[in-house]
N, C-alpha and C positions, 0 to 999 in steps of 0.2 A: 319266590325266593330270589334275592339279588345275587348273581354269581359273577365272578371275574378270575379266571383261572390263568396264572402267569406262564403255565407251560403253553397255552394256545393263543391267548390274547396278545395283541401287538402292543407290548409296554416298553420294550427295548428299542431305543433308536441307534441304528448301525450305519456305519458308512461303507459303501461297496468299494471294491479295489478299482483304481482307474477313474475315480471321480463319480460325478453324478450325485442327484439329491439323496439325502439320508432316507433310510426306509425304516419301517416299524415292524419288528417281529416278535413272536414269543419264544420262550427259552428253547423249546424243540426246534424250531426252524433255525434260529440263530446259531445254535450248536452244529446243526447239520450243515449249514452254509458257512461255518467260521473261517474255513480256508479261503473263501471268496469276499471276506469282509474285512476291512482295514482296522476296524475297532469300533468301539462304543462311542456314542455321543450323548452327553449328559447336559442337563440344565444347569447343573452347579458343580464345579471341579470335584469337590470331595465327595460326590455321589459315585464316582468312578470306582475307587478302592471298595466303597460299600457294596456295590452290585457285584463286583467280582467275588469279594469274601463271603458275602451272606447268601449268594445265590449260585453264580456260574461255576466258580472253582469246586465248591463242595458237591455240586451235581456231578461234575466230571470225575472227580477223585473218587466219590462213592460208587459211581456206576461203573467207571473203567479201571479204577485203582490208580494210585499215585505210582510213578516209576520208582522201582526199588533199588536201582543202581543207575549211575551216570550213564552207563551204555545203554540201558533202556530209554533213559530220557533223550539221549541224543538220537537214537533210532526214530523215536516218536516225533521229535522235531523235524527230522529229515522227511517225514511222510509228505510228499507234494500235494496229495488230495486231501489233507486233513485227517479226520479220524477214519480209521479203516472199516470195512464192513462189519467185523465183529464188534468193533467199539461202538459204531452206530446202532447196531442191533441191542448192545447192552444199554445205551442210553435210552433207546425207545422203550425197552423192557422196564427199565428203573423209573421213567417218567410215567408210564402206564400205571406201574405198581403203586406210586406215590402220588398219583395224579390229584386225588382229593386234598392232599396236604398243601398243594399250592394254590388253593382257592383263597383269594384275598378276603372274601366275605362270607366264608362258610359259618354256618351258625354254630357247629360243634367244635371245630378246630381252625379258624381262620389262620393263614401264613403269617408267621411271625407275631401272633397276638394271643390274647387271652380271651376265650369266649365268655360273653356275659360280663366282662370286667365293668365295675361300677362303684361309685363312691357311697357312702352311707346316705347322703341326701340326693343322690341321683344326679349330681352336677356333671357337666361336661366342659371342655375347653374348644375354643375355635381351633381349626386346623392350622392356624398360624403357629400354634405351639410346636408343631412338628417342623417348621419351615426355619432353618437356620437364618435366613435372609430377612424374615419378617419379625418386627417387633411385636410383642404381645405383653399382656399383664402391665406390671409396673414399668416396663421398658419402653412402652409406646411414648414417642416425643410429644410434648404438650400440643404442638401445632401440626401433627402429622396429617396426612391425608387420610389415613385410615386407622380406625381404632378396632379394639376387641369387639365393639357392637357390629362392625361390618364383617359379613361373612367372607371368608376366603375359600371359594369353591375349588377344590383340587379335583382334577380328572382322576380316575382309577389309576392310570399309569402314573401320573404325578404323585398320588399318594403312596404307591408302591415304592417310589424311589426314596420319598421322604421317610417312609417307615424303616427302610433298611439303613438309611443315613442316620436315623435317631439311634438305632442300636450301636452304631459306630461312633458317633461324634456328639451325642447330646450333651447338653450343659449339666452342671453339677448343682449342688445345694438342695433345697427343700424341695420334695415332690408330694403330690396330693396323696393322702391315704385312701386305700380302697378296702371293700369289704373282703373278709377272709385272709387279709394280711396281718398274722399275729404281731408284728414289729411296729404297727402305726400307733403314734402316740399323738393325741389332741388332734387327730384328722389329718396328720401328715407324717413323712419319714425324713429325717434329716442325715447329714453325712454322705449324701450320695456323690460318688465321683463322677467325672465325666465319662463319655462312652470309651471303650478300650483304645480306639485310634487317636482320641484326643490326647492320650499321654505319651504318643510317639511321634517321631518324626518319619513319616510313612514313605516307603521307597518302592516303586513298581515298575519293574522292567517290562518293556513292551517290545514287540517284534513288528514284522511286516504284515502279518495278518492277525485277526482275532485268535485264530488257532494257536499260532506261535506264541502270543501273549498269554494265552491259558497255559501252555506247556511251560513257558519261562517261569511262571508263577506257582507251578506245582513242584515243591521240594521233593527231593530224593527221600522217600520215607520208607523204613524197614517194615515188614509185615506186622500188622497188629498194633500200630502206633497211631492210625488216623483217628479212631474213635468214631462218633456218629454226629451227624449234623442235627440241628435243633428239630427238624420235622420228624426225625426218627426217635427223639426223646420226648416228644409231648405225649399227651396234651399238656400244655402250660397251665399253671395255676397262679392266682395273684401272690401266693406267698414266694419270698425270694430268700437268697442265702448268699454268703460269702464262700467261694470255693476256688480251687485251682481248676484250670482247663483239662478235661479229660481227653486228649488228643487233639490233633490239629483242626479236625472238622468241627469239634465243640468249641475251639477257639474262634475259628472264623466266623461261626453262626452264633456267636455269644449274644444272649438275650439280655442286653443291658438295662432295658426298660420293660414294664408290662405295658402293653398298648392295646387299645381297641378303637378301630375305625368305625364310624358310624356313617354308613352310605345312604344316599337318597337319589332319587331321580329328578333331573331338571325338566323343564317344560318340553324339551326335544326328546325326553326318555332316555338321556344319557346318565350313566352312573357319575355321582358327584360324591366327595367327602367335605364336610364343612365342619363337622363336629368329631372330637377325639376324646378319649379318656387315656391320660398317660400317668403312670406311677413308677415307684422304684422297682428296679429289676436286679438281677445277680450281679454280684460284685467280684471282679477278678482279683484274686489275691493269691500270689503277687503276679507281676507281669511274667508271662510265661516265657521260659527259655526256648520253647517251640517256635515263637513268634519270628516268621521269615521276613517280614515287610518292614523292617528297621534296621538301622546301624546302630552300633553300641559303643559306650564310652566307658572306661574303667577309672573309677575315682578311689581315693583312699578309703580304707575300711573304717566303718564306724567304731569298731573295737580296736583300740591300740594294742596290737599283740604282734610279736615277731613272726608268728606263723598265720596271721590273717592275712587273706588274699583280698586284692582290690575288688570292690564292688562292681558288678556289670550292670549298667543302667542303659536304658533306650536313649538314643542321641535324638533330641528334637531340633527341627529345623528353626533358624533365626529369622524373625520378621525382617523383611526388607533385603534379605541377602539372596542373591542368585544362587542356584544348585551347585554351580561350579565353584563357588567360593567354599564349598565343603568337600572338596574332592580328597582332602586328607583322610576323610572318613570313609567315602565311597571307595577308595582305592587301598584302604587298609586291608592287610591279611587277617584271616580269622586265626582264633587260638592264641591271641596276645593276652597276657594277664599282667601288665605292668601299669602302675599308677599314671594316668594321663594319656593312656594308649587308645587307640579306636579299633573296632572290629567292624567289618563292612556287613551287609546283609548277606545270609546265608544263601539267598538266591543268586546274588552277583557272584559270590564265591563258586557256585556251582557252574555259572556261565563261564567263569575263567577256566575251570577245569575242563568243561566241554570243549572250549577252543584249544586248550593244550592237548587234548586227545584228538583233535582234528574232526570233531562232531560238527563244529562251526567253524566257518572261514574267517580269517583275521579281518576281513573288511565286511563283517555281518553288520548291518545297520541297527545297532541295538540303541534304543532310546531308554532314558530313565526318567520317570515322572515322580516328582516329589510333592508330598501334600502334608499340610498341617493345618491346626486351628489355634488361634491366638485367643484366649478367654480373658475376660476382665472382672472385677468385682467377685472375688472369691469363685471364679470360674462359672458365674451364673449366667453370664452374657457372652456372646461371640463378638470380639472386637475386630478380628481380621482373620482372613484365609490365606494360607500359602500354598501356591502352586507353582510348578516350574517343570520344564521338560528340556532336557540336553541329550545330544548325542554322545556316546560314551565308547570309545575305541577298545575293542576286547583286549588288545595287547597291552592297554594300559592297566589292566587287571593284574598282570604278571609283575611281581615285585622287582625282578632283575632286568626289565625291559627298558629300551630308551625312551619309549613312549610314556611309560610310567613316570619316569624322572622328569621328562619334559613338562608334563601336565602339572605335577606337583611344583616345579620351578614357576612355571606361567602364573599359577594360582598364588604363589608367595610373592612373586614379583609385583602382581597387581595390588596386593594388599600394601607391600612396602611402598609402592608408588603413591598409594592413597595417603599413607602415613606422611611421606615426604611433603606432599601437598598440604596437609594439615599443619605439618611443622612450619612450612613457609607462611601460611596464613597466620600462625600464631606469633611468629617473629614479627611480621609486618605490623600486626595489631599493637604489639609491645612497643615497637619503634614509633607508632603513631600516638602512644599513650593510653591505650586500652588494653582490656584484658582478652585473651584467647577465647574463642568460642567454647563454651563447656562441652564435653564429650557427650553428655546425655541431653543437651538442649540444642534446639536450632538444627540446620543443615550445614554440615561442615563441607568444604569444598572437595575433600577426598571423596565422598560420596558422589559428587557430580563426575569425578574422573572416573570412578567405577562404572557408573552408568555408561560412560562413553567408550570404556573399554570392553563392555560386555558383549556387543556384537563380534568383536574381534576374537575374543576367546571362544565363542561358539563357532565362529568360523574356523579357528584353529582346531577344535574338537573334531570337526568333520574332516579336516585336512589330514589329521593325524591317522584317523581311521582308514582313510583312502591310501596313506602312504605305506601302510603296513610296516614291514621291517627295513625299509629303504632308509639307512642311516643318513645318506646325503640329503635325501628329501626332508627328512626330520631336521637336520642342521640348517637347511634353508627355511624351513618354517619358524625354527626358533629365532634366526636373524630377522626375519620378516616381521615377526611379532615384536621383537624388541625395537626395531625401527619404527613401527607404527605406535607403540606404546610410548616411546619417546617423544614423538610428535604430540600425541594426545597430552602427555603431562605437561609438556611445554605449552601448549594451547591454554590449558587451566592456569597454569603458573603465570603466563603473560597477562591473563586477565586480571589476576590478583596484583601483580606489580603495576599495571597501568592504573588500576584503581586506588593505589596507595596515595595519601595525601602528601603534601609537600614537606611537612614536618617529619616524615618518615626518613627523609634523606639524611637529615642531621642525626635522628635517633635519640635514643633514651638510655641512660645508664641505670641499671636497677641492682639492688643487692641479691646475691644468690641465695636461694632458699637452702637453709640447713648449712651454709658456710660463712660462718661469721667473718666480717672484714673483707669479703670478696664481692666483687662486683662484676657485671657483665653488660657490655653495650650491644643494643640491638639498633640496627639501622638497615635501610634499605639495601646497601650494597652487600652487606655481610649476608643477609638473608638470601638474596639472590645466588650469591657465590656457595653458600651451604647447600642450597637445593640443587644447584648444578653438580656438586660433588656427590651428593646422595644419589641423584639419578644416574651418574656415571658407574657408581659402584653397584646399584641395583641392575642395571642393564649392561654387564661388561662385554658382551659381544659387540654391542652397537658401538659402545665408546672405542673398542679396539678397531673395529672397522673404519670408524672416522679417523683415528690415528694413521691407520695404515694408508687411507685415501689421501691424507694431508703429506704423507712422506713420499707416496708415489708422485703426487702433483710437484712436490718440491724437487724431486730428483729429475723430472722433465723440464721444469721451468728455471730451476735455480732459485735461490733466496732473493727475495726483492731487496733492493738497496735501502738500508737504513729501515728495514721493516720493524726491528724490535730494539730501540736503543738501550733497553734494559733487559737483556736476556737472563732468564731464570727468575725474574721478579714475579710475584704473585699479587695482582691487583684485584680489588673486589669488582671494579668496572673500569 
């Protein structure tokens, strides 16, 4: 019998604190040494929340219990040696009791799978069907170097990672029908949604160690609300149903697909997985309010009624946008219910409360990682993966703090500067006799500016964390940001101005849209002047500092003779 138990086998790759090469551990040893480990290392970014939710977090919560109060969570976070002796004993006892449930290839109850899962004709698929980065079936490019006929041999560790990943992120659409599934029609099932995380903008707070990351991701939960993880709800069968999550552990270990891994031994005697069976799994209906790993947005209610409340929906991340460009959602308070409002993750809300109660220092190095999946063609293929990580100052989570307002202002200023650059580009193109770049086609210069501002914002986030409540340091940081942002904006603007053709100087007069009989002249001079005015409005502290410096210099040297023969006149150039 081929056996591979996730409790003991070294399938998790982890980073030791202080550097050094990554090491591979099983669940038991990884949890026992979690205070000495910096974090998990995964082959594919979206595997990280899958491993946390499908394996590590449920084990910790079910074995030791989730914190029932903020005070309990704060005390457990403060434990320098990681889990206490009592908690480690509970973990060992729990893993011993459920040891057989974590066997990846157990013939009776394989972990996260259905024993004996098969189609009516006994067909199987290549293991590429599990791997988000591998094309399979009709999605294989015509001249690809690998087709479905070429086996993709996964190690047992890789297969375990992609198994939990499929339960979280698998694509939607048609799935193969299997024996004993009463809802199969014509050998298939239709209408399958993506995995639960594919419908969210996932937010994972991380700490200095794996232990702290686990505790930061354990929400405060009243007694009796956790439910049971999938390995205590089995054995699983081919039949599936639509239902709501019965507790947090049921939500985390949701079996979104019915899967069976078919192992074999290679020539060296190592376990490999090249063939799998995948079919429809349970459908989560609706998205659970228990979900801690996402922010929320409130939209107008579907039913137009004076008493109807705005609908609360998971906020998804936007492809191509850095995480700091969504700070308005990350820093939003919970319990808002107005149309267009945001609500941050309950985990970040609890981190804010922990700092406010002095369980976490203001300079605690919290990192926030964001994950998302972009699907295409009716969510049947993966087009892109979203992943980012930013430092998040704890004080910025308090609505009345200077750090909170500073970060929101900086994110808004960056977006407005990008729009100002796009306006400059549009005006120059009109002056030259062409149309502006469409907002949904091509690359607009504002995106280039945001790319150059990105390292400045990340540096500011770390600086705000280190500054704490020192308002003088925060003011200096705000001014330094505006000075550097001004320079970067003009670097991009000057590139556009220098590239403008000669006929842009004379410009072009166009009819104004929607205003009969009114015209507007676009030329290089007015475009540059308008951009200068917009930048000064967006970055008022920098503009004021420049004015004050000019006044001070004039007071020292006196006005230059005949320096301005037309005082008060406003020229384009």
